[in-house]
C-alpha positions as CSV (number, residue, x, y, z in Angstrom):
1,M,57.3,-17.0,-35.5
2,S,53.9,-16.5,-36.5
3,G,50.3,-14.9,-35.4
4,N,48.3,-17.4,-33.6
5,T,46.3,-18.3,-36.3
6,A,44.2,-21.6,-35.2
7,T,41.9,-20.6,-32.0
8,H,40.3,-22.8,-29.0
9,E,36.7,-22.0,-30.9
10,V,34.3,-24.9,-31.6
11,A,31.8,-23.0,-33.6
12,T,30.3,-24.1,-37.3
13,T,28.0,-21.9,-38.7
14,G,27.0,-23.3,-42.1
15,S,28.9,-24.8,-44.9
16,W,32.6,-23.1,-42.7
17,V,34.2,-24.0,-39.5
18,T,36.6,-21.6,-37.4
19,A,40.6,-22.2,-37.5
20,G,40.5,-24.1,-34.9
21,R,38.0,-27.0,-35.5
22,A,39.3,-27.1,-38.9
23,A,42.6,-27.6,-37.0
24,R,41.2,-30.4,-34.9
25,E,38.8,-32.0,-37.7
26,L,42.7,-32.3,-39.8
27,G,44.4,-34.3,-37.1
28,L,46.9,-31.2,-36.8
29,E,48.5,-28.9,-33.8
30,P,47.5,-25.2,-34.1
31,S,50.9,-24.3,-34.7
32,E,51.4,-26.8,-37.8
33,F,48.2,-24.9,-39.3
34,D,48.8,-22.3,-39.1
35,L,52.5,-23.1,-41.2
36,A,50.3,-25.1,-43.6
37,V,48.1,-21.7,-43.6
38,D,51.2,-19.7,-44.4
39,L,52.2,-22.1,-47.1
40,G,49.1,-22.1,-49.0
41,R,48.7,-25.9,-48.1
42,I,45.3,-25.0,-46.2
43,R,43.2,-22.4,-47.8
44,T,41.4,-19.6,-45.2
45,T,38.8,-16.7,-46.1
46,P,39.0,-14.1,-43.3
47,D,35.8,-14.2,-40.9
48,E,33.8,-11.8,-41.4
49,R,32.9,-11.5,-37.2
50,G,36.8,-9.9,-37.5
51,A,37.8,-13.5,-35.3
52,G,40.2,-15.1,-37.2
53,R,40.5,-17.7,-40.5
54,R,37.9,-19.5,-40.7
55,V,37.7,-22.4,-43.7
56,D,35.3,-24.2,-46.1
57,R,33.8,-27.3,-45.7
58,A,34.5,-27.7,-49.0
59,E,38.4,-27.4,-48.7
60,L,38.1,-29.8,-45.2
61,E,36.7,-32.6,-47.4
62,R,39.7,-32.0,-50.4
63,L,42.5,-32.4,-47.7
64,R,40.6,-35.3,-46.2
65,A,39.9,-36.9,-49.5
66,R,44.0,-36.6,-51.1
67,P,45.8,-39.4,-49.5
68,G,48.4,-40.0,-46.5
69,R,46.1,-37.4,-44.6
70,P,46.6,-36.3,-42.3
71,E,50.5,-37.3,-41.8
72,A,51.3,-36.7,-45.4
73,L,49.5,-32.8,-44.7
74,R,51.5,-33.2,-41.2
75,E,54.8,-33.2,-42.7
76,S,54.8,-31.0,-44.9
77,V,54.9,-28.8,-42.6
78,R,57.3,-30.3,-39.8
79,T,60.1,-28.0,-39.5
80,V,63.2,-28.5,-38.3
81,G,65.9,-26.5,-36.5
82,A,70.1,-27.0,-37.4
83,T,70.8,-29.8,-35.5
84,E,68.3,-32.2,-37.1
85,G,68.5,-30.5,-40.4
86,A,71.8,-31.2,-40.3
87,L,71.1,-35.5,-39.8
88,L,68.5,-35.1,-42.2
89,M,71.0,-34.0,-44.6
90,G,73.6,-36.3,-43.4
91,V,76.4,-33.1,-42.8
92,T,77.3,-30.9,-39.8
93,K,75.8,-28.8,-37.9
94,D,79.3,-26.5,-38.9
95,R,78.1,-26.9,-42.7
96,F,74.4,-27.3,-42.4
97,T,75.0,-23.4,-40.9
98,R,77.5,-22.3,-43.6
99,L,74.8,-23.5,-46.3
100,A,72.0,-21.3,-44.4
101,R,74.8,-18.1,-43.9
102,L,75.1,-18.3,-47.9
103,G,71.3,-18.5,-48.4
104,L,70.9,-21.6,-49.6
105,L,68.8,-22.9,-47.2
106,A,65.4,-20.5,-46.1
107,P,64.8,-20.5,-42.1
108,T,60.9,-20.7,-42.6
109,R,60.6,-20.3,-38.7
110,F,62.3,-18.6,-35.4
111,H,62.6,-18.5,-31.9
112,L,64.2,-17.1,-28.8
113,T,65.8,-18.8,-26.2
114,H,65.6,-17.4,-23.0
115,H,69.1,-16.4,-23.6
116,R,68.3,-15.0,-26.5
117,A,70.0,-17.2,-29.3
118,V,68.1,-17.4,-32.3
119,V,66.5,-20.8,-32.8
120,W,66.0,-20.9,-37.2
121,L,63.4,-23.7,-37.8
122,Y,63.0,-25.6,-41.6
123,L,61.1,-27.1,-43.7
124,A,62.0,-30.7,-43.3
125,E,60.6,-31.4,-46.4
126,E,62.7,-28.3,-48.7
127,L,66.1,-30.5,-46.8
128,R,64.8,-33.4,-48.1
129,Q,64.4,-31.7,-52.3
130,F,67.6,-30.7,-51.6
131,T,69.0,-32.8,-50.6
132,A,67.8,-35.2,-53.3
133,D,69.3,-32.2,-55.5
134,E,72.3,-34.0,-57.6
135,R,73.3,-30.0,-58.6
136,N,74.2,-29.5,-55.2
137,T,76.4,-32.8,-54.0
138,S,79.5,-31.0,-54.0
139,L,77.7,-28.0,-51.9
140,L,76.5,-31.4,-49.8
141,R,79.9,-33.2,-49.4
142,D,82.8,-30.9,-51.4
143,R,85.2,-28.2,-49.7
144,T,83.8,-25.2,-49.8
145,S,85.1,-23.1,-52.3
146,D,87.2,-19.7,-52.0
147,H,84.4,-17.9,-53.4
148,L,81.7,-18.7,-51.3
149,G,84.4,-19.0,-47.5
150,G,85.3,-15.6,-48.4
151,Q,81.7,-14.2,-48.5
152,L,81.1,-16.6,-44.9
153,D,84.8,-14.4,-43.5
154,T,83.0,-11.6,-44.5
155,G,80.4,-12.3,-42.5
156,L,77.5,-12.9,-44.7
157,D,74.5,-14.7,-43.4
158,L,71.4,-14.6,-45.0
159,R,69.1,-15.9,-42.8
160,A,67.2,-13.5,-41.1
161,R,66.9,-11.9,-44.3
162,N,65.8,-15.1,-46.1
163,W,63.1,-16.0,-43.6
164,R,61.8,-11.6,-44.1
165,T,61.5,-12.7,-47.4
166,R,59.1,-15.7,-47.4
167,R,57.1,-13.5,-44.5
168,L,56.7,-10.6,-48.0
169,A,55.4,-13.6,-49.3
170,I,53.1,-15.0,-47.6
171,L,51.0,-11.3,-46.4
172,L,51.3,-10.6,-50.4
173,R,49.7,-13.5,-50.6
174,R,46.6,-11.9,-48.1
175,A,46.7,-8.7,-49.9
176,T,43.6,-7.7,-50.9
177,D,44.1,-4.8,-52.5
178,P,46.3,-1.9,-53.6
179,W,47.0,-0.9,-50.0
180,S,46.9,-3.7,-47.9
181,R,49.9,-4.7,-50.3
182,A,51.6,-1.6,-50.2
183,G,51.6,-2.0,-46.1
184,A,52.7,-6.2,-46.4
185,L,55.7,-4.4,-47.9
186,A,56.1,-1.2,-45.8
187,S,56.0,-3.5,-42.7
188,L,59.9,-4.9,-43.0
189,L,60.8,-1.2,-43.2
190,D,62.2,1.1,-41.1
191,P,59.9,3.7,-40.3
192,T,62.2,6.5,-41.5
193,H,62.9,4.3,-44.2
194,I,59.5,5.3,-45.2
195,C,59.2,8.7,-44.9
196,E,62.2,8.7,-47.1
197,V,60.2,7.8,-50.2
198,V,56.5,8.1,-49.2
199,K,56.6,12.3,-48.2
200,D,52.7,12.7,-48.4
201,P,52.1,12.8,-44.3
202,Y,48.2,11.9,-44.4
203,E,49.6,8.7,-47.6
204,R,51.7,7.9,-44.1
205,S,49.3,7.5,-41.4
206,H,47.0,5.5,-44.6
207,L,49.5,3.2,-45.3
208,S,50.0,2.2,-41.4
209,R,46.9,1.2,-41.0
210,F,47.1,-1.8,-43.5
211,R,51.1,-2.8,-41.8
212,P,50.2,-6.5,-40.6
213,E,51.7,-6.6,-37.1
214,R,54.6,-7.6,-36.4
215,P,56.0,-11.0,-35.1
216,S,57.4,-10.1,-31.2
217,H,59.2,-11.1,-28.2
218,G,59.0,-10.0,-25.3
219,A,57.4,-6.7,-23.8
220,P,58.4,-3.7,-26.7
221,G,62.3,-2.0,-25.2
222,S,63.2,-5.3,-23.6
223,P,66.5,-7.3,-25.2
224,G,64.4,-10.0,-26.8
225,A,61.3,-7.7,-28.4
226,V,64.9,-5.5,-29.6
227,L,67.0,-8.8,-31.2
228,T,63.1,-9.2,-32.9
229,E,62.4,-6.1,-33.9
230,T,66.0,-6.5,-36.3
231,L,65.7,-9.4,-37.4
232,V,62.1,-8.3,-38.6
233,T,63.3,-5.4,-40.3
234,A,65.6,-5.1,-43.4
235,Q,69.1,-4.6,-42.0
236,D,71.6,-4.3,-45.8
237,S,71.6,-1.3,-47.7
238,D,70.8,-3.0,-50.9
239,E,67.6,-4.6,-49.4
240,I,66.3,-1.6,-48.0
241,V,66.7,0.7,-51.4
242,W,65.2,-2.8,-53.2
243,L,61.8,-2.2,-51.0
244,Q,61.7,1.2,-50.8
245,A,61.8,1.3,-54.4
246,E,58.8,-1.8,-54.8
247,L,57.2,0.6,-52.4
248,V,57.1,3.3,-54.7
249,G,55.2,1.0,-57.4
250,L,52.8,-0.5,-54.9
251,L,51.8,3.5,-53.8
252,A,51.4,4.8,-57.0
253,E,48.5,1.5,-57.4
254,A,46.9,2.0,-54.4
255,R,47.1,5.6,-54.9
256,E,45.2,4.9,-58.6
257,H,43.0,2.9,-56.3
258,R,42.0,4.7,-53.8
259,P,43.6,8.4,-52.5
260,A,44.3,8.1,-48.8
261,P,41.5,10.0,-47.4
262,R,42.6,13.5,-46.1
263,P,41.4,17.1,-44.9
264,A,39.2,18.9,-47.3
265,S,41.8,22.2,-47.0
266,A,44.8,19.5,-48.0
267,S,45.7,19.0,-50.9
268,Y,47.8,16.5,-52.4
269,R,51.3,17.5,-54.7
270,P,53.8,15.0,-55.3
271,A,57.3,14.5,-54.5
272,P,59.4,16.9,-56.3
273,A,61.5,14.5,-58.3
274,G,64.3,13.2,-56.5
275,Q,63.2,12.5,-52.9
276,V,61.7,9.6,-54.5
277,A,64.2,6.3,-54.8
278,R,65.0,6.3,-57.8
279,E,64.8,2.4,-59.0
280,P,67.5,0.3,-58.5
281,E,69.2,-2.6,-59.9
282,R,67.3,-6.0,-58.3
283,P,69.0,-7.9,-56.3
284,R,70.1,-11.0,-57.4
285,G,71.0,-14.6,-55.7
286,A,68.4,-16.1,-52.4
287,F,66.4,-12.8,-52.1
288,R,65.1,-12.8,-55.0
289,T,64.4,-16.0,-56.5
290,L,62.8,-16.7,-53.2
291,L,60.5,-14.1,-53.9
292,A,59.8,-15.1,-57.4
293,R,58.8,-18.6,-55.9
294,W,56.6,-17.7,-53.1
295,R,54.5,-14.9,-55.6
296,G,54.2,-17.2,-58.0
297,R,56.3,-15.6,-60.6
298,N,58.3,-18.5,-60.8
299,R,57.0,-21.9,-62.8
300,G,60.5,-23.5,-64.1
301,P,62.5,-26.0,-61.8
302,A,64.5,-23.7,-59.8
303,A,61.2,-22.3,-58.5
304,R,60.8,-25.8,-56.5
305,R,64.4,-25.6,-55.2
306,P,64.6,-24.6,-51.4
307,A,66.3,-21.3,-52.4
308,A,68.8,-20.0,-55.2
309,R,71.7,-21.6,-55.9
310,R,74.3,-18.6,-55.9
311,P,74.0,-16.0,-53.5
312,A,75.5,-12.4,-54.6
313,A,79.1,-12.3,-54.8
314,R,79.4,-8.5,-53.9
315,R,80.4,-7.9,-50.3
316,P,77.2,-7.4,-48.2
317,A,77.0,-3.3,-47.0
318,A,77.7,-2.5,-43.8
319,R,74.8,-3.5,-41.2
320,R,73.2,-1.0,-38.9
321,P,74.6,-2.1,-35.1
322,A,72.0,-4.7,-33.8
323,A,71.2,-5.2,-30.3
324,R,72.8,-8.3,-30.6
325,R,74.5,-10.6,-31.9
326,P,72.3,-13.4,-32.8
327,A,73.8,-16.9,-32.4
328,D,73.8,-19.8,-34.5
329,R,72.3,-22.5,-33.9
């Protein structure tokens, strides 16, 4: 899911065009343009009038000069569901779903059906890369190992978590200052978990101004909206603790950059020791590897893989009850 970046405006001003006009000139559908922007394939800047994003003419010329345009650009953002993805990889749909649940295939989008089943979408380009990598041959052809099968038996499902990781990386790339980076990370946490580490009410209020709007489905309070809220909010205890620790660090940077506004009569007093989440051991596996990849900190061969090869071996922490268990699609 994503915000509707590509509008239907056709205006051009000087050296830039609106997102809608750029999408048409590049031969892309609005949803394809949105995803290309999210993935960093198309560089945009905020419209100074607050009307979405805009694209410089120089960026359009750069994209037009690339070989195979527009088909190559459109193919690079093509998404497929589990059925088409399985055919693309030459495996059964059941094996495809197992690989995705293990965190080896990372979704890039999702939507809900009328029956509130979750349909995860994957980049076709990444699935082809995963299939072509000889290191993954046994995962695609051999029997699932007892180790990985045991994790699936415990209910392990990293699809929503990997989607949140992608979303966080996209939001961090869009952020322009320490407060917006802190707000991007806070958007993945439940308000109660934010309160646990951001004790100052003025800082919490200021931070909320920088939290990007979350994807939604259906009217507020509807079953679809409740299910979507579960998918876009951190659920596992280790994921929550990790995000809280990261938020503490980002908030310290934001505070140094520009303190949160407060009434003259209110003085800032740091939270007593022990009330701020301590630095935890960083989680490993698909979650951490994907975050490193999308934040551009991992430039080695592993950075080009769709997801980490080995998911966390330990049993996942108990989840909070959700409105309805998402169906495998």
